[in-house]
Structures are given as structure tokens and as C-alpha cells.
C-alpha positions in Angstrom: 17.1 -43.3 42.4 15.4 -43.9 39.1 16.9 -46.6 36.8 15.4 -45.2 33.7 17.0 -41.8 34.4 20.4 -43.4 35.0 20.1 -45.4 31.8 19.1 -42.3 29.8 22.0 -40.2 31.1 24.5 -43.0 30.5 23.2 -43.5 26.9 23.9 -39.8 26.1 27.3 -39.8 27.8 26.3 -37.9 31.0 28.4 -40.0 33.3 31.8 -39.9 35.0 33.9 -42.8 36.3 35.6 -42.3 39.6 39.3 -43.2 40.0 38.3 -45.9 42.4 35.9 -47.4 39.8 38.7 -47.3 37.2 41.0 -49.2 39.5 38.4 -51.8 40.4 37.4 -52.3 36.7 41.0 -52.9 35.8 41.3 -55.6 38.5 38.4 -57.4 36.9 39.5 -56.7 33.3 36.4 -54.7 32.6 36.4 -51.9 30.1 34.1 -48.9 29.8 32.0 -50.5 27.0 31.2 -53.4 29.3 30.3 -51.1 32.2 28.0 -49.0 30.0 26.4 -52.2 28.5 25.8 -53.5 32.1 24.2 -50.2 33.2 21.9 -50.0 30.2 20.8 -53.6 30.7 20.5 -53.4 34.5 18.1 -52.9 37.3 18.6 -51.6 40.8 19.5 -54.3 43.3 20.0 -52.0 46.4 19.4 -48.4 47.2 21.5 -46.5 49.7 20.6 -43.4 51.7 22.4 -40.1 51.5 25.3 -40.5 53.9 26.9 -37.1 53.2 27.8 -37.7 49.5 24.3 -38.1 48.1 22.2 -41.1 47.6 23.4 -44.0 45.5 22.4 -47.4 44.3 23.8 -50.8 43.4 22.8 -51.9 40.0 23.3 -55.4 38.5 23.6 -55.8 34.8 25.4 -58.0 32.2 27.9 -57.6 29.5 27.4 -60.7 27.4 27.2 -63.3 30.1 29.4 -61.5 32.6 27.5 -60.1 35.6 28.6 -56.7 36.7 27.7 -54.6 39.8 27.9 -50.9 39.5 27.4 -48.5 42.3 26.0 -45.2 40.9 25.4 -41.8 42.4 24.4 -38.5 40.9 26.2 -35.1 40.7 24.4 -32.4 38.9 23.5 -33.8 35.4 26.0 -36.7 35.6 25.8 -40.3 36.8 28.8 -41.0 38.9 30.2 -44.5 38.7 31.5 -44.9 42.2 32.7 -48.5 41.9 32.3 -51.5 39.7 33.1 -55.2 40.1 32.1 -58.7 39.2 30.1 -60.1 42.1 31.5 -63.2 43.7 32.0 -64.9 47.0 32.5 -64.1 49.8 30.1 -61.1 49.4 27.7 -62.5 46.8 26.4 -66.0 46.2 25.2 -65.0 42.7 24.7 -61.6 41.0 21.4 -61.0 43.0 22.1 -62.6 46.4 24.3 -61.3 49.2 26.1 -64.1 51.1 25.0 -64.2 54.7 27.2 -62.5 57.2 28.0 -64.6 60.2 
């Protein structure tokens, strides 16, 4: 996936937020403006192959000083925000580093 393409589509409003992403954002008290800000200021951290629903990627960005992870996919002309969360232990040591699985 191309981060510049994702950013361009989000900037013009070509995105949809999944119900799952809405629920996860609410858990972390994130609003759509923060999610958009994070996407526009982000970079791709991980890319995922097409597992039947299309390829996707994990992007990391910030809204003010809050790190935000956004999993994005594509459907037609829209970026699909699959899920969103603030990275933390036990899965992430910091916004860029996964915790080791033992």
C-alpha cells in the first residue's frame, strides 16, 4: 500500500470507518479528527498480505503527542479504517516496537 495515496484520499474525505474501528476509538477516547490527523502525519509500520479481504497496513501517527495506530485497507476509491487504537503493552513497547511474544 502507498502511504501518500492513503493520505491523499483521507485529506479529501475518501475514507470510511468500520464499526469495529468506531468501537475501538471510543474505548481509547479518540475522535475522528484525531484519527485523521494521525493518518495524515503517519507512516506505514507493517504491511499485511491479502487474506481474503484485500491487503492492509498498520500505520503509526500522532495527534498532538498521542500515538495512534490505524489499520487501513482499500475498497474501491475509499480508505477503510479497519481498527484504531493507542499502542501499549502487552502488544507494543512503544509506538514503533512490538513486544516480543514468548
